[in-house]
C-alpha positions, 0 to 999 in steps of 0.5 A: 146696888153697889157702884163701881169704885173703879172702872172695870175694863170690858174688852169688847170688840165689834166684829160682824157676827157669823162672818169669816175672816175673809177679805172679800165681801159676800154676795148681797141679795137684791132686796136687803135688810138693814145692817146685819149685826152692825158690821163689825160689832158683834163681839162686845164684852160687857162691864169687864170682870165685875162692877166695882164700887164707885166712891164706896157708894151704892147705885140708886134703884129706879123708881119708874117701871116696877112691872116687866118692861117692854124690851123694845125701848132705849131705856134698857140700854146701859150697864148690868151685872150680878152683885154676887160676881161683882167685877164682871157684867154686861153692857146693853144697847137697845135700838128700837128703830131697828128692833135690835138688841146688842150687848157685850159680856165681859168676864174671865176664864174658869181659872183666875189669873192675870190679864190673859184670863180676861174673856169677852163675848158679844150677843144680839138679836131681834126684839119684839115690841111689847115682849119683855124677853128675847132670844139672842145669839152669842158670838166670840172673836179672836186674833185682833190687835189693840187699836189696829188691824187686822179686822176681826169677825165673830163666830157663833158660840151659843144662845141666850134668853135675856129677860127683864122683870123690871127696869132695874132687874132681869136675867141672862140664861145662856147655853154655850156650844161647849156645854156650859150653861147658866143663868145670871141675875142682872141688876142695873149698875147705875140709876134708871134714866129712861126705862118705863113700864110695859104699857109704853114703848120705845124711845127715851126723851133724855138727850144725854142718855141718848149718847149711850150705846155701841161705838167703834172705828170702822178701820179696826172693826172687831173692837170698840166701846159700849157706853152709858151716859147717865145724866141722872146719877150723873156718871159715864161708864163704858166697857172697852173691848179689844185685844192684847198689844202684840195681836199675835195670838188667835187663842183666848189669851189675846182678849183684853177689856177695860172699863172707863169711869168718869171723873167729873162728869156733869149732865150736858158735858160733851167732853168727859174725863175718865179713868181707865181700869183693868180687872184681873183675878176673876172667875167665869160667872163665879164669886170664887175669887175676888176681882182686882181692879187696877187703874192703868191710865186716863181717857177723854171722850169727846162727842162732836155729834150724835153719831161721832166722837173721839176717845183719847187715851194715855196708858201709864201702867200695865201692858199698854204703859206709855201708849197714847193715841186717839180713836175716831168713833162712830155709832154702830146703830141708828141714832136715838130720836132724843139725841139732838146734839147740844141744847139747840138744833139748827135750821136745815138748809134748803136746796133745789128739788131738781132735776128729777123730783117726779111729783106725780108720785105724791098721789101714789099710795103704793109709794108709802113704804119703807123699803124703796129698793125694788130689787135694785143692787147696791150697798145696803143703806138704812136711813133714819130722818128726824123732823124737829121744830127749831122754834119749839126747843127742837120738839119732834114733829109727828104725822109729817110726810117725808118724801125721799128720792135718789139715783141708783148705783149707775146714776139713773133716776126712776121716772125719766127718759135720757138717764145717765146710762142713756136709758129711759126709766119712765113709769118706774118708781125705784128708789123713791118713797114716802113715810109718815113721821112717828111720835119721835118725828122719825122715819126710816127707809131701807135703800141702797147707797146712791151712785152719782150722775154727771154734774153732781156729787153723791146726794139724796133728795128730801122733802117734808109735808105737813098737815096732809098737804102732800102736793107739789109746791106745799113742802115745808122743806126741800133739801139734799143729804150729803155723804162723807167722801171717804165712805163714798170712795170706799163704796164706789170701789165695790162690785155694784159701783165699779162699772160707773167708777169714781166721780172724778168730775165733781170730786169735792163739795167745793166743786158741787153746785149745791153743796159748795156753800157748805154741808153743815146741816146736811151731812149724814152721820154714818156707821157701817162698812161695805161688807154689811152696809151702812146706817145713816141718820140726820135731824132735819130742823124746820121752822114750823 
């Protein structure tokens, strides 16, 4: 399989699917599902206009998984293309914890030309564990501006069926609303890292590969990157889906995409140097014209955690020549279990369980649940926690009970009298729940962004119990989860929280009696926005 000689440049944006360019958020149901289409991420194009050969070499085929693979596994994440139309392709992220597949398709207009003929689309949909195919929605967005406002939103323009024959081959059958149809045979661009055959499910155990996926900046939602970090080859390839610099056009001529290809990446690197390429002269899903790839600049991708990174760029040619800057990136989906950042994990700090632990709930089997909202209103929050043993190379701990609890949008806890709103919630169990960790050490809760109560900054309480010892006093860790202040401020400006307002009494971690000594091991990694909700994750390290 040919490798890209030069990085192709998919210009994918990350707008929310099926949303209009309307600044006011839609009404949200009391009971919420996880992030609808990852906020502003539903329009990512893939591998630009074709995968060019990399250093004149050939991509190595996978040796694992010759049978049709389970589609619900992170191992299918990465770059895919049709060798007969090299120079265009797709970047895919599979998020098993959310049973969701997201992708970006980078291609061209039906007539070859300069950068104004670049086109990109995003696609996504739910996937089923054990299946090898999925029906997806295709979206398109326009009217954006390179690394700037306005935020853009995607509209539905078609459907597709994505199928995998093996860990290195598949097909993408599409039908667009304008009557265009076709089937694109897909080949993996880089070597298979973590995909396995149909009899196994879900996640990779390769930490570097787990940095792969869709990333964006919430402030410029509607554009972003889909990245493959391939520690086997080793190589890093991404598609950057964005718009023209002037941002003046709402038509298709405003689409732009680039590819980034690593220069000297070695497995384990957190800072990655790349060259940036623009593709031109391609033709939509056709080999009628030969794609031209031109290097237009350089970039450095620096990961600071499993959910945050910075892309620094410097353009030396093309439309963006002389532009430079940096983009703070966050992950759009749940953090893969394998992503324990760096080679070690940290022991999570212990904190007080008070003042509202409600231990009587531990014997209530009805509280073993993932959705803990009980109809309470608020911005949706999908919370994934991973429990690991710091004394065993950060190995995940399965079959552990994780108990979480927090207040509602007005600062009230369930199960106690004299709450923040001067009410009694005795007998209630809202916003409390227990889940048992799976083989990856993970649990996922559907809840709402917590409010605040007098004397404390925003937080969620967490306890972990091992060996079926789910009784008061036997927790192996009791801690609290912290939230980034800028996100909290944005949340508290929304309808559900305005009656309680911003927390002006405890307005910083330094003033909080729990987090004043630091939040290094307790700060959640969060992506999303107030319109679509948030996805948050944290690894809990314990001495097991």
